C-alpha positions as CSV (number, residue, x, y, z in Angstrom):
1,X,42.7,10.6,20.0
2,X,40.7,13.9,19.9
3,X,39.8,15.7,17.0
4,X,38.3,19.4,17.6
5,X,35.9,20.6,14.8
6,X,35.2,24.2,13.7
7,X,31.8,26.1,13.5
8,X,32.8,26.4,9.5
9,X,33.4,23.0,9.3
10,X,30.8,21.6,11.0
11,X,27.5,23.6,9.4
12,X,28.0,22.4,5.6
13,X,28.1,18.8,6.8
14,X,24.8,19.2,9.2
15,X,23.3,20.7,6.1
16,X,24.3,17.6,4.0
17,X,23.0,15.3,6.2
18,X,19.5,17.1,6.8
19,X,19.0,17.1,3.0
20,X,20.0,13.6,2.8
21,X,17.6,12.9,5.5
22,X,15.0,14.4,3.1
23,X,15.2,11.9,0.8
24,X,12.3,9.8,-0.2
25,X,12.0,6.8,2.0
26,X,11.9,3.3,0.7
27,X,8.4,2.0,-0.2
28,X,6.5,0.2,2.8
29,X,5.7,-3.5,1.4
30,X,1.7,-4.3,0.7
31,X,0.2,-6.6,3.2
32,X,-2.2,-9.5,2.3
33,X,-3.7,-12.1,3.9
34,X,-5.9,-14.6,2.2
35,X,-8.4,-17.3,3.1
36,X,-10.4,-20.0,0.9
37,X,-13.0,-23.1,1.3
38,X,-11.0,-26.4,0.2
39,X,-12.7,-26.6,-3.3
40,X,-11.1,-23.4,-4.7
41,X,-7.6,-24.7,-4.6
42,X,-8.6,-28.3,-6.3
43,X,-10.7,-26.5,-9.5
44,X,-8.3,-26.4,-12.0
45,X,-10.5,-24.4,-14.4
46,X,-12.2,-22.4,-12.0
47,X,-15.1,-20.9,-14.4
48,X,-16.6,-18.1,-15.5
49,X,-16.2,-14.6,-13.2
50,X,-17.5,-11.4,-13.0
51,X,-16.4,-8.5,-11.2
52,X,-18.9,-6.1,-8.9
53,X,-18.3,-3.8,-6.3
54,X,-19.0,-5.2,-2.9
55,X,-22.4,-3.7,-1.1
56,X,-21.7,-0.6,0.7
57,X,-21.2,-0.5,4.3
58,X,-19.8,2.7,4.5
59,X,-16.5,4.4,4.2
60,X,-15.5,2.7,1.1
61,X,-15.8,3.5,-2.7
62,X,-19.2,1.5,-3.7
63,X,-21.0,1.4,-7.4
64,X,-21.2,5.4,-6.9
65,X,-17.8,5.6,-7.4
66,X,-17.6,4.4,-10.8
67,X,-14.7,6.0,-12.1
68,X,-12.9,5.9,-8.7
69,X,-13.1,2.1,-8.9
70,X,-12.5,0.9,-12.5
71,X,-8.9,1.1,-12.1
72,X,-9.4,-1.9,-9.4
73,X,-12.0,-3.8,-10.9
74,X,-10.1,-3.5,-14.2
75,X,-6.5,-5.0,-12.6
76,X,-8.7,-7.6,-10.5
77,X,-10.4,-9.0,-13.5
78,X,-6.7,-9.2,-15.4
79,X,-5.3,-11.2,-12.5
80,X,-8.2,-13.7,-12.2
81,X,-8.0,-14.1,-16.1
82,X,-4.7,-14.6,-15.7
83,X,-4.8,-17.3,-13.1
84,X,-7.6,-19.0,-15.4
85,X,-10.9,-17.6,-14.8
86,X,-12.9,-17.0,-17.9
87,X,-14.6,-13.0,-18.0
88,X,-18.6,-13.4,-17.9
89,X,-20.8,-10.7,-18.1
90,X,-22.6,-9.7,-15.1
91,X,-25.3,-12.0,-13.7
92,X,-24.1,-15.1,-16.4
93,X,-20.8,-16.0,-14.4
94,X,-20.5,-19.1,-12.5
95,X,-18.7,-17.1,-10.0
96,X,-18.8,-13.3,-8.9
97,X,-15.8,-11.3,-7.4
98,X,-17.2,-8.7,-4.9
99,X,-14.5,-5.5,-5.1
100,X,-14.2,-3.2,-2.1
101,X,-12.1,-0.8,-1.9
102,X,-11.0,2.5,0.8
103,X,-8.5,5.2,-0.1
104,X,-7.5,7.4,2.7
105,X,-4.8,10.9,2.2
106,X,-3.4,12.2,5.1
107,X,-0.6,14.1,6.6
108,X,1.6,12.6,9.2
109,X,2.9,14.7,12.3
110,X,6.5,15.1,13.2
111,X,8.2,12.6,15.4
112,X,10.3,14.2,18.0
113,X,11.9,17.4,17.8
114,X,13.8,19.4,15.2
115,X,18.0,18.8,14.9
116,X,18.4,21.6,17.2
117,X,20.9,21.1,19.9
118,X,24.3,22.8,21.3
119,X,28.1,22.9,20.4
120,X,29.7,19.4,21.9
121,X,28.4,16.6,20.3
122,X,25.0,15.7,21.5
123,X,22.8,13.4,19.7
124,X,19.4,15.6,17.6
125,X,16.5,13.3,17.1
126,X,17.4,12.4,13.9
127,X,20.7,10.8,15.4
128,X,23.0,13.7,13.8
129,X,25.9,12.9,15.8
130,X,26.8,16.2,16.2
131,X,24.8,19.9,17.4
132,X,25.7,23.4,15.9
133,X,22.6,25.3,17.6
134,X,21.2,26.3,14.4
135,X,17.7,26.5,16.2
136,X,16.0,25.3,12.5
137,X,14.2,22.1,11.3
138,X,16.1,21.0,8.1
139,X,14.0,18.4,7.0
140,X,10.5,19.6,6.0
141,X,7.3,18.1,6.7
142,X,6.4,14.6,6.2
143,X,5.5,14.0,3.0
144,X,1.6,13.6,2.9
145,X,0.1,9.8,2.8
146,X,-2.2,7.7,0.7
147,X,-3.7,4.2,2.4
148,X,-5.2,2.4,0.3
149,X,-7.1,-1.4,1.5
150,X,-8.7,-3.5,-1.3
151,X,-10.7,-6.4,-0.5
152,X,-12.0,-9.5,-2.7
153,X,-14.3,-11.7,-2.1
154,X,-15.1,-14.5,-4.7
155,X,-18.7,-16.5,-4.8
156,X,-20.8,-18.7,-6.2
157,X,-23.0,-16.9,-7.9
158,X,-25.9,-19.5,-7.0
159,X,-25.6,-20.6,-3.7
160,X,-23.7,-17.1,-2.7
161,X,-21.2,-19.1,-0.6
162,X,-17.9,-17.5,-0.6
163,X,-15.3,-19.9,-1.7
164,X,-12.1,-17.4,-1.6
165,X,-11.5,-13.9,0.0
166,X,-8.3,-11.7,0.4
167,X,-7.2,-8.2,1.3
168,X,-4.1,-6.2,0.6
169,X,-3.3,-2.9,2.0
170,X,-0.7,-0.5,0.6
171,X,0.7,3.1,2.1
172,X,2.7,5.1,-0.1
173,X,3.8,8.9,-0.5
174,X,1.0,11.1,-2.1
175,X,3.6,12.2,-4.8
176,X,4.4,8.8,-5.9
177,X,3.0,7.3,-8.9
178,X,2.2,4.4,-6.8
179,X,-0.7,6.4,-5.3
180,X,-2.2,7.1,-8.5
181,X,-5.1,4.5,-9.0
182,X,-3.9,3.0,-12.1
183,X,-0.7,1.9,-10.3
184,X,-1.8,1.6,-7.1
185,X,-4.5,-1.3,-8.1
186,X,-2.2,-3.3,-10.6
187,X,0.4,-3.7,-7.7
188,X,-2.8,-4.3,-5.4
189,X,-4.3,-6.6,-7.5
190,X,-0.9,-8.6,-8.5
191,X,-0.1,-8.8,-4.7
192,X,-3.7,-10.2,-4.0
193,X,-3.4,-13.2,-6.6
194,X,0.2,-14.0,-6.4
195,X,0.6,-17.7,-6.3
196,X,-3.5,-18.0,-6.2
197,X,-5.2,-19.6,-4.3
198,X,-2.6,-19.7,-2.0
199,X,-2.5,-21.0,2.0
200,X,-5.7,-20.9,3.9
201,X,-5.2,-18.1,6.1
202,X,-1.8,-16.7,5.6
203,X,-0.4,-13.6,5.6
204,X,2.2,-12.1,3.7
205,X,4.5,-8.8,2.1
206,X,5.0,-8.1,-1.1
207,X,8.0,-5.6,-2.0
208,X,6.8,-2.4,-3.9
209,X,9.1,-1.1,-6.8
């Protein structure tokens, strides 16, 4: 059966579709990878620990960016205490957690061409399914993104030996609450230490809410 559409009915439909397409996309999950030495899995009570910035290797936020890294140090310490570590002053703990943090902001480019096709049912780059020759892109620019990468290495203070390490990566739109340092720090720390110490060499995803 052939259905005839008029220009007056197509334009409102395309406008509605474009506005729906501009809604915020679902959050990408946090990506986590972890490794640990055999003794950390059987330690039970894990002993005392302090949290410090990892030695700077360039690009990451080190001890010089105290205000920027503070929410992440606090979130990591809170999770370590929750799983059985005892907080201690720096320099006196049996273990130390070294935190390395990088945060990048960027503006993604558009993929494909705007929805701009002639009448006749052609499909635009966003899968509109209809074409009315509007000649404009109603989707707007892609939202600015913030990527945060946090890694934590737990070392034995006396020997310097690494007994556990993990890294978590998060990408969210800059306008979302999870892009703010306090919210980002809590989300990354919770994802990183879930079911501690975890399986050696495992990688997994944690859905963001």
